[in-house]
MDAnalysis code that builds the backbone (N, CA, C; Angstrom):
import MDAnalysis as mda
import numpy as np

u = mda.Universe.empty(375, n_residues=125, atom_resindex=np.repeat(np.arange(125), 3), trajectory=True)
u.add_TopologyAttr("name", ["N", "CA", "C"] * 125)
u.add_TopologyAttr("resid", np.arange(1, 126))
u.add_TopologyAttr("resname", ["MET", "SER", "LYS", "GLY", "SER", "LYS", "VAL", "GLN", "THR", "LYS", "TRP", "ASP", "THR", "PHE", "ALA", "VAL", "LYS", "ALA", "PHE", "ASN", "GLU", "ILE", "CYS", "VAL", "GLU", "GLU", "VAL", "LEU", "VAL", "HIS", "ASN", "ARG", "PRO", "GLN", "GLN", "CYS", "LEU", "ASN", "SER", "VAL", "GLY", "TYR", "ALA", "ASN", "LEU", "VAL", "ARG", "LYS", "PHE", "PHE", "GLU", "SER", "THR", "ILE", "ARG", "PRO", "TYR", "ASP", "GLU", "GLN", "GLN", "MET", "LYS", "ASN", "LYS", "TRP", "ASP", "VAL", "LEU", "LYS", "ARG", "LYS", "TYR", "THR", "GLN", "TRP", "LYS", "THR", "LEU", "ASN", "ILE", "ARG", "ALA", "THR", "GLY", "LEU", "GLY", "ARG", "ASP", "PRO", "VAL", "THR", "GLY", "CYS", "ILE", "VAL", "ALA", "THR", "ALA", "GLU", "TRP", "TRP", "ALA", "GLU", "GLN", "ASN", "LYS", "LEU", "CYS", "LEU", "GLY", "VAL", "PHE", "ILE", "LEU", "LYS", "MET", "HIS", "HIS", "LEU", "SER", "MET", "ARG", "ILE", "LYS"])
u.atoms.positions = np.array([
    [-23.360, -11.530, -22.628],
    [-23.311, -12.179, -21.343],
    [-24.543, -13.071, -21.214],
    [-24.354, -14.303, -20.836],
    [-25.473, -15.224, -20.718],
    [-26.299, -14.922, -19.481],
    [-27.526, -15.402, -19.472],
    [-28.476, -15.080, -18.412],
    [-27.969, -15.506, -17.032],
    [-27.312, -16.646, -16.937],
    [-26.888, -17.178, -15.649],
    [-25.589, -16.599, -15.121],
    [-24.818, -15.942, -15.961],
    [-23.532, -15.434, -15.491],
    [-23.664, -14.013, -14.985],
    [-22.885, -13.730, -13.951],
    [-22.937, -12.416, -13.328],
    [-21.499, -11.945, -13.141],
    [-21.248, -10.703, -13.482],
    [-19.926, -10.126, -13.307],
    [-19.725, -9.825, -11.823],
    [-18.565, -10.217, -11.303],
    [-18.266, -9.915, -9.906],
    [-17.982, -8.419, -9.770],
    [-18.559, -7.805, -8.752],
    [-18.400, -6.370, -8.568],
    [-17.030, -6.034, -8.004],
    [-16.521, -4.899, -8.456],
    [-15.272, -4.355, -7.931],
    [-15.548, -2.885, -7.635],
    [-15.658, -2.563, -6.356],
    [-16.025, -1.210, -5.952],
    [-14.803, -0.411, -5.553],
    [-14.055, 0.030, -6.536],
    [-12.925, 0.920, -6.273],
    [-13.446, 2.353, -6.149],
    [-12.561, 3.292, -5.870],
    [-12.960, 4.689, -5.672],
    [-13.696, 5.246, -6.886],
    [-13.219, 4.925, -8.073],
    [-13.849, 5.397, -9.311],
    [-15.294, 4.921, -9.409],
    [-15.522, 3.633, -9.150],
    [-16.862, 3.059, -9.257],
    [-17.800, 3.633, -8.194],
    [-17.309, 3.785, -6.970],
    [-18.144, 4.322, -5.896],
    [-18.523, 5.773, -6.195],
    [-17.569, 6.534, -6.708],
    [-17.865, 7.938, -7.045],
    [-18.926, 8.008, -8.144],
    [-18.781, 7.200, -9.177],
    [-19.777, 7.174, -10.257],
    [-21.139, 6.743, -9.712],
    [-21.151, 5.718, -8.884],
    [-22.388, 5.228, -8.268],
    [-23.069, 6.339, -7.483],
    [-22.315, 7.010, -6.625],
    [-22.881, 8.085, -5.797],
    [-23.436, 9.228, -6.639],
    [-22.701, 9.642, -7.651],
    [-23.146, 10.749, -8.496],
    [-24.450, 10.409, -9.224],
    [-24.532, 9.189, -9.727],
    [-25.743, 8.768, -10.438],
    [-26.912, 8.659, -9.460],
    [-26.657, 8.142, -8.264],
    [-27.728, 8.049, -7.261],
    [-28.257, 9.430, -6.903],
    [-27.376, 10.400, -6.758],
    [-27.810, 11.769, -6.460],
    [-28.698, 12.279, -7.594],
    [-28.288, 12.046, -8.836],
    [-29.106, 12.471, -9.975],
    [-30.504, 11.854, -9.908],
    [-30.559, 10.561, -9.607],
    [-31.847, 9.863, -9.568],
    [-32.719, 10.345, -8.407],
    [-32.124, 10.657, -7.300],
    [-32.881, 11.200, -6.166],
    [-33.436, 12.576, -6.533],
    [-32.620, 13.393, -7.185],
    [-33.050, 14.744, -7.548],
    [-34.188, 14.769, -8.569],
    [-34.299, 13.709, -9.387],
    [-35.422, 13.642, -10.335],
    [-36.569, 12.798, -9.765],
    [-36.555, 12.617, -8.440],
    [-37.657, 11.984, -7.700],
    [-37.859, 10.512, -8.027],
    [-36.773, 9.789, -8.251],
    [-36.860, 8.345, -8.458],
    [-36.531, 7.576, -7.181],
    [-36.730, 8.242, -6.040],
    [-36.587, 7.592, -4.735],
    [-37.782, 8.023, -3.875],
    [-38.905, 7.348, -4.050],
    [-40.101, 7.753, -3.320],
    [-40.069, 7.372, -1.832],
    [-39.312, 6.355, -1.488],
    [-39.232, 5.893, -0.101],
    [-37.775, 5.913, 0.356],
    [-37.282, 4.774, 0.806],
    [-35.922, 4.669, 1.341],
    [-34.882, 4.252, 0.303],
    [-35.331, 3.826, -0.854],
    [-34.389, 3.429, -1.913],
    [-34.990, 3.824, -3.267],
    [-34.226, 3.622, -4.300],
    [-34.691, 3.980, -5.640],
    [-35.866, 3.109, -6.061],
    [-36.705, 3.643, -6.938],
    [-37.789, 2.843, -7.509],
    [-37.253, 2.101, -8.733],
    [-38.123, 1.375, -9.436],
    [-37.667, 0.559, -10.568],
    [-37.081, 1.417, -11.691],
    [-37.651, 2.584, -11.919],
    [-37.112, 3.494, -12.941],
    [-35.730, 3.984, -12.516],
    [-35.598, 4.342, -11.255],
    [-34.314, 4.811, -10.736],
    [-33.227, 3.764, -10.861],
    [-33.565, 2.519, -10.498],
    [-32.561, 1.446, -10.616],
    [-32.228, 1.141, -12.068],
    [-33.216, 1.175, -12.951],
    [-32.947, 0.947, -14.382],
    [-32.007, 2.029, -14.913],
    [-32.267, 3.279, -14.540],
    [-31.385, 4.374, -14.953],
    [-29.991, 4.219, -14.355],
    [-29.934, 3.815, -13.087],
    [-28.642, 3.626, -12.421],
    [-27.809, 2.565, -13.124],
    [-28.409, 1.435, -13.426],
    [-27.693, 0.357, -14.122],
    [-27.175, 0.847, -15.470],
    [-28.047, 1.523, -16.232],
    [-27.663, 2.004, -17.565],
    [-26.568, 3.066, -17.493],
    [-26.778, 4.090, -16.650],
    [-25.797, 5.177, -16.550],
    [-24.474, 4.688, -15.976],
    [-24.546, 3.758, -15.035],
    [-23.322, 3.228, -14.443],
    [-22.512, 2.483, -15.510],
    [-23.191, 1.707, -16.345],
    [-22.494, 1.012, -17.421],
    [-21.890, 2.006, -18.411],
    [-22.631, 3.038, -18.761],
    [-22.119, 4.053, -19.685],
    [-20.896, 4.764, -19.113],
    [-20.895, 4.954, -17.819],
    [-19.813, 5.680, -17.160],
    [-18.582, 4.815, -16.884],
    [-18.808, 3.546, -16.556],
    [-17.698, 2.695, -16.094],
    [-17.417, 1.492, -16.981],
    [-18.313, 1.161, -17.883],
    [-18.263, -0.051, -18.718],
    [-18.229, -1.301, -17.828],
    [-18.958, -1.251, -16.722],
    [-19.089, -2.404, -15.826],
    [-20.562, -2.829, -15.834],
    [-20.835, -4.045, -16.295],
    [-22.229, -4.486, -16.457],
    [-22.840, -5.060, -15.174],
    [-22.931, -4.252, -14.132],
    [-23.531, -4.706, -12.888],
    [-25.047, -4.682, -13.021],
    [-25.703, -5.623, -12.362],
    [-27.158, -5.684, -12.458],
    [-27.830, -4.951, -11.302],
    [-29.146, -4.930, -11.339],
    [-29.918, -4.179, -10.346],
    [-29.666, -4.693, -8.925],
    [-29.574, -6.002, -8.750],
    [-29.346, -6.552, -7.409],
    [-27.985, -6.117, -6.858],
    [-26.972, -6.072, -7.692],
    [-25.654, -5.607, -7.253],
    [-25.703, -4.132, -6.858],
    [-26.488, -3.354, -7.590],
    [-26.645, -1.941, -7.251],
    [-27.400, -1.783, -5.930],
    [-28.444, -2.579, -5.730],
    [-29.197, -2.529, -4.478],
    [-28.306, -2.905, -3.298],
    [-27.466, -3.920, -3.493],
    [-26.552, -4.328, -2.428],
    [-25.601, -3.196, -2.058],
    [-25.077, -2.504, -3.068],
    [-24.157, -1.392, -2.795],
    [-24.885, -0.257, -2.100],
    [-26.104, 0.040, -2.523],
    [-26.920, 1.073, -1.866],
    [-27.048, 0.749, -0.378],
    [-27.388, -0.516, -0.073],
    [-27.587, -0.928, 1.314],
    [-26.299, -0.828, 2.130],
    [-25.182, -1.230, 1.540],
    [-23.890, -1.162, 2.235],
    [-23.516, 0.285, 2.536],
    [-23.640, 1.158, 1.539],
    [-23.292, 2.564, 1.748],
    [-24.230, 3.246, 2.733],
    [-25.503, 2.888, 2.693],
    [-26.462, 3.464, 3.633],
    [-26.108, 3.056, 5.064],
    [-25.756, 1.786, 5.251],
    [-25.370, 1.294, 6.579],
    [-24.104, 1.995, 7.076],
    [-23.113, 2.156, 6.196],
    [-21.870, 2.838, 6.587],
    [-22.128, 4.296, 6.952],
    [-22.978, 4.956, 6.177],
    [-23.287, 6.354, 6.450],
    [-24.022, 6.493, 7.792],
    [-24.946, 5.596, 8.063],
    [-25.665, 5.615, 9.336],
    [-24.701, 5.400, 10.496],
    [-23.772, 4.469, 10.339],
    [-22.768, 4.229, 11.381],
    [-21.909, 5.478, 11.587],
    [-21.512, 6.109, 10.495],
    [-20.676, 7.301, 10.566],
    [-21.406, 8.432, 11.298],
    [-22.689, 8.641, 10.958],
    [-23.476, 9.682, 11.624],
    [-23.610, 9.394, 13.116],
    [-23.924, 8.150, 13.464],
    [-24.072, 7.764, 14.862],
    [-22.772, 7.974, 15.615],
    [-21.680, 7.569, 15.028],
    [-20.370, 7.712, 15.666],
    [-20.032, 9.186, 15.884],
    [-20.350, 10.030, 14.939],
    [-20.070, 11.456, 15.088],
    [-20.894, 12.098, 16.196],
    [-22.107, 11.629, 16.398],
    [-22.926, 12.129, 17.499],
    [-22.296, 11.729, 18.833],
    [-21.814, 10.500, 18.920],
    [-21.194, 10.011, 20.155],
    [-19.821, 10.623, 20.393],
    [-19.210, 11.173, 19.370],
    [-17.841, 11.686, 19.469],
    [-17.778, 13.148, 19.873],
    [-18.881, 13.702, 20.281],
    [-18.898, 15.104, 20.682],
    [-17.863, 15.347, 21.769],
    [-17.010, 16.343, 21.565],
    [-15.982, 16.675, 22.544],
    [-14.645, 15.998, 22.303],
    [-14.591, 15.055, 21.386],
    [-13.327, 14.395, 21.060],
    [-12.623, 15.170, 19.948],
    [-11.340, 14.924, 19.797],
    [-10.578, 15.611, 18.763],
    [-10.661, 14.921, 17.419],
    [-10.067, 15.568, 16.424],
    [-10.001, 15.051, 15.053],
    [-8.559, 15.067, 14.581],
    [-8.208, 14.061, 13.800],
    [-6.898, 14.042, 13.167],
    [-6.921, 15.104, 12.075],
    [-5.961, 16.050, 12.078],
    [-5.999, 17.141, 11.099],
    [-5.784, 16.691, 9.657],
    [-5.151, 15.551, 9.454],
    [-4.883, 15.074, 8.096],
    [-6.057, 14.260, 7.546],
    [-6.524, 13.286, 8.329],
    [-7.569, 12.378, 7.843],
    [-8.969, 12.807, 8.212],
    [-9.095, 13.608, 9.265],
    [-10.419, 13.993, 9.737],
    [-11.062, 12.940, 10.619],
    [-10.337, 11.853, 10.898],
    [-10.868, 10.776, 11.733],
    [-10.938, 11.206, 13.193],
    [-11.820, 10.572, 13.933],
    [-11.973, 10.838, 15.358],
    [-10.745, 10.322, 16.101],
    [-10.219, 11.154, 17.002],
    [-9.082, 10.756, 17.831],
    [-9.631, 10.407, 19.210],
    [-9.523, 9.133, 19.579],
    [-10.031, 8.670, 20.869],
    [-9.197, 7.484, 21.336],
    [-9.406, 7.101, 22.577],
    [-8.661, 5.980, 23.153],
    [-9.144, 4.658, 22.559],
    [-8.315, 3.643, 22.717],
    [-8.678, 2.301, 22.250],
    [-9.916, 1.800, 22.990],
    [-10.052, 2.170, 24.259],
    [-11.214, 1.744, 25.049],
    [-12.503, 2.363, 24.487],
    [-12.437, 3.652, 24.115],
    [-13.604, 4.317, 23.552],
    [-14.026, 3.619, 22.266],
    [-13.048, 3.314, 21.396],
    [-13.350, 2.647, 20.132],
    [-13.939, 1.261, 20.368],
    [-13.379, 0.525, 21.343],
    [-13.900, -0.818, 21.641],
    [-15.355, -0.728, 22.107],
    [-15.654, 0.255, 22.961],
    [-17.019, 0.444, 23.447],
    [-17.971, 0.791, 22.297],
    [-17.543, 1.670, 21.390],
    [-18.389, 2.048, 20.250],
    [-18.632, 0.855, 19.336],
    [-17.611, 0.021, 19.162],
    [-17.757, -1.148, 18.303],
    [-18.732, -2.161, 18.907],
    [-18.778, -2.237, 20.234],
    [-19.751, -3.111, 20.896],
    [-21.170, -2.593, 20.679],
    [-21.328, -1.281, 20.760],
    [-22.647, -0.671, 20.610],
    [-23.154, -0.720, 19.173],
    [-22.240, -0.593, 18.219],
    [-22.619, -0.557, 16.804],
    [-21.541, -1.300, 16.017],
    [-21.706, -2.606, 15.896],
    [-20.703, -3.466, 15.283],
    [-20.278, -2.962, 13.905],
    [-18.980, -2.849, 13.707],
    [-18.446, -2.449, 12.412],
    [-17.908, -1.039, 12.352],
    [-18.159, -0.220, 13.388],
    [-17.683, 1.166, 13.335],
    [-16.185, 1.266, 13.541],
    [-15.570, 0.205, 14.020],
    [-14.131, 0.228, 14.266],
    [-13.343, 0.571, 13.000],
    [-13.871, 0.199, 11.831],
    [-13.202, 0.507, 10.562],
    [-13.062, 2.014, 10.366],
    [-13.969, 2.797, 10.945],
    [-13.918, 4.250, 10.801],
    [-12.810, 4.876, 11.635],
    [-12.181, 4.075, 12.498],
    [-11.060, 4.584, 13.293],
    [-9.889, 4.959, 12.389],
    [-9.674, 4.187, 11.358],
    [-8.522, 4.395, 10.494],
    [-8.866, 4.950, 9.119],
    [-10.112, 4.908, 8.748],
    [-10.506, 5.340, 7.405],
    [-11.511, 6.464, 7.493],
    [-11.202, 7.553, 6.837],
    [-12.150, 8.655, 6.795],
    [-13.183, 8.392, 5.707],
    [-14.267, 9.110, 5.743],
    [-15.299, 8.984, 4.728],
    [-14.800, 9.668, 3.465],
    [-14.425, 8.892, 2.455],
    [-13.763, 9.462, 1.284],
    [-14.712, 10.218, 0.361],
    [-15.976, 9.889, 0.400],
    [-16.948, 10.589, -0.449],
    [-17.649, 11.651, 0.385],
    [-17.277, 12.880, 0.248],
    [-17.889, 13.972, 1.005],
    [-19.185, 14.397, 0.331],
    [-20.148, 14.743, 1.133],
    [-21.412, 15.246, 0.613],
    [-21.234, 16.723, 0.304],
    [-21.608, 17.093, -0.902],
    [-21.428, 18.497, -1.328],
    [-22.694, 19.267, -1.139],
])
């Protein structure tokens, strides 16, 4: 692959699961001193991710995915705090609330509306 070309990322369930598992490994070996991985952690993530998926994503693509998942997780946590007393769909685990409640939550934290129909597919073990 030439220096200027970059493979477009495709984050399907398989790739996200591999990404999450490798990130957990790197956190457990203390390669996340602050809010994100350090240079060793990202180098390991890029290498292990390629070994696992045969997808040659670079460090910046990995950082972007880290940021996206962190933002989604923060939104999910915030929404769950606000959803105290509301029901859950027994099949998906999604919050069951009125359209007005969802509209209000989306105003307060733009983007949470997607969580109305999609459950968090990667559960923390």
